[in-house]
C-alpha positions in Angstrom: 44.2 -6.5 84.4 47.7 -5.0 83.9 50.1 -7.9 83.7 53.9 -7.5 84.7 56.3 -7.5 81.7 58.1 -10.7 82.8 57.2 -13.7 85.1 59.2 -16.2 86.9 57.6 -19.5 86.2 58.6 -22.0 88.8 57.9 -25.9 88.3 58.3 -27.9 91.5 58.5 -31.6 91.8 57.0 -32.3 95.3 56.9 -35.3 97.5 53.3 -36.5 96.7 53.0 -37.6 100.4 53.6 -34.0 101.5 51.1 -32.0 99.5 49.7 -30.4 102.7 53.2 -29.2 103.7 53.6 -27.7 100.2 50.2 -26.0 100.5 51.4 -24.3 103.7 54.7 -23.4 102.0 52.8 -21.7 99.0 50.3 -20.1 101.4 53.4 -18.5 103.2 54.6 -17.2 99.9 51.2 -15.3 99.6 52.4 -12.9 102.3 56.2 -12.9 101.7 56.4 -12.4 97.9 54.4 -9.0 97.7 56.2 -7.8 100.8 59.6 -8.4 99.1 58.6 -6.8 95.8 57.3 -9.6 93.6 53.8 -9.7 92.1 52.4 -13.2 92.9 50.2 -14.4 90.1 49.6 -17.7 91.9 50.7 -21.1 93.2 49.0 -24.1 91.7 49.0 -27.7 93.4 48.3 -31.1 92.0 44.6 -31.8 92.0 44.0 -34.7 89.6 46.3 -36.6 87.5 50.0 -36.2 88.0 50.4 -36.0 91.8 54.0 -34.5 92.2 54.1 -31.3 90.1 53.3 -27.8 91.3 53.8 -24.3 89.9 54.4 -20.9 91.1 54.1 -17.8 89.0 55.6 -14.4 90.1 55.5 -11.3 88.0 58.2 -8.4 87.7 58.5 -5.4 85.7 62.2 -6.0 84.9 64.9 -8.5 85.6 66.5 -5.8 87.7 63.4 -5.8 89.9 63.7 -9.6 90.2 67.2 -9.2 91.4 66.1 -6.6 94.0 63.2 -9.0 95.1 65.8 -11.9 95.6 68.1 -9.8 97.7 65.2 -8.8 99.9 64.2 -12.5 100.3 67.7 -13.3 101.6 67.3 -11.1 104.5 63.4 -11.6 105.2 63.0 -13.7 108.3 59.7 -15.3 107.3 61.3 -16.1 103.8 64.2 -17.7 105.3 61.9 -19.8 107.8 59.8 -20.9 104.8 62.9 -22.0 102.7 64.0 -23.7 105.9 60.7 -25.5 106.5 60.7 -26.9 103.0 64.3 -28.1 103.3 63.8 -29.7 106.7 60.7 -31.6 105.4 62.3 -32.3 102.1 59.0 -31.6 100.6 60.5 -30.1 97.2 62.5 -32.8 95.4 63.3 -30.5 92.4 62.8 -26.9 91.2 63.1 -25.2 87.9 62.9 -21.6 87.1 62.1 -20.2 83.7 61.6 -16.5 82.9 58.8 -15.8 80.3 57.6 -12.5 79.0 54.0 -11.5 78.4 52.8 -11.3 74.8 50.7 -8.1 74.7 47.1 -8.6 73.3 46.8 -12.2 74.7 45.0 -11.3 77.9 
């Protein structure tokens, strides 16, 4: 498997009583992210243990490709609707983004 050079690692603090809504939110990104230029590596939800932390990982070849992706998201009607749904339901309490790079020879 060829991995992207960098990844945007998103840590979400979610309302634990709205995990189903977050599930829908994550599934929607499964269509939106690839269309807008990101390489979705996956979304991960609480299963056992801590019940309010989730993650999303999106790959990019360069930071410039990330910036292009972000610009496309801002004009994508489905992305705008998905952000709006999360906001109106207040299902995401906090979001952190960290950019990491792949260490060759580790996959």
